[in-house]
C-alpha positions as CSV (number, residue, x, y, z in Angstrom):
1,M,-35.6,-7.1,3.5
2,A,-33.5,-10.2,4.3
3,R,-30.1,-10.7,2.7
4,S,-28.9,-14.1,1.8
5,P,-25.3,-14.9,2.6
6,Q,-23.0,-14.6,-0.4
7,K,-21.2,-17.7,-1.6
8,P,-17.4,-17.5,-1.5
9,V,-15.9,-16.9,-4.9
10,E,-13.5,-19.7,-6.0
11,P,-10.3,-18.5,-7.7
12,D,-9.9,-19.5,-11.3
13,P,-6.9,-21.9,-11.5
14,E,-6.2,-20.9,-15.1
15,A,-6.1,-17.2,-14.2
16,E,-3.8,-18.0,-11.2
17,A,-1.4,-19.9,-13.5
18,R,-1.4,-17.0,-16.0
19,L,-0.6,-14.5,-13.3
20,E,2.2,-16.7,-11.9
21,Q,3.7,-17.1,-15.4
22,E,3.5,-13.3,-15.9
23,I,5.3,-12.8,-12.5
24,A,8.0,-15.2,-13.4
25,S,8.6,-13.6,-16.8
26,L,8.8,-10.1,-15.3
27,A,11.1,-11.3,-12.5
28,K,13.4,-12.9,-15.0
29,R,13.3,-9.9,-17.4
30,H,14.2,-7.4,-14.7
31,R,16.5,-9.7,-12.7
32,V,14.6,-9.5,-9.5
33,S,13.0,-12.2,-7.4
34,P,9.3,-13.1,-8.0
35,A,8.6,-12.1,-4.4
36,I,9.5,-8.5,-5.3
37,I,7.1,-8.5,-8.2
38,R,4.3,-10.0,-5.9
39,E,5.0,-7.2,-3.4
40,I,4.7,-4.5,-6.0
41,I,1.4,-6.1,-7.2
42,R,0.1,-6.2,-3.6
43,R,1.1,-2.6,-2.8
44,S,-0.2,-1.1,-6.1
45,G,-3.3,-3.2,-6.2
46,S,-2.9,-3.6,-10.0
47,S,-1.5,-6.6,-11.9
48,E,-1.2,-4.6,-15.1
49,K,2.2,-5.2,-16.7
50,S,3.0,-1.5,-17.4
51,S,2.1,-0.3,-13.9
52,I,4.3,-3.0,-12.4
53,E,7.2,-2.1,-14.6
54,R,6.8,1.6,-13.7
55,E,6.8,0.8,-10.0
56,L,9.8,-1.4,-10.4
57,Q,11.7,1.3,-12.2
58,K,10.9,3.8,-9.4
59,S,12.2,1.4,-6.8
60,K,15.4,0.7,-8.8
61,A,16.0,4.5,-9.1
62,R,15.9,4.8,-5.3
63,R,18.7,2.3,-4.8
């Protein structure tokens, strides 16, 4: 059985814009840089707002 090569999936620009807007609002709300929010998303693997806020609170508690 031969497999055909999969086509690369193009990212949805609308979804990307929504995610960037969410990152900016979370960064402003919690007074951290957007890079910190992106790092939390990358480490946790989830872009769900509640899980990001939970991880952010954990990291603030360590300071």
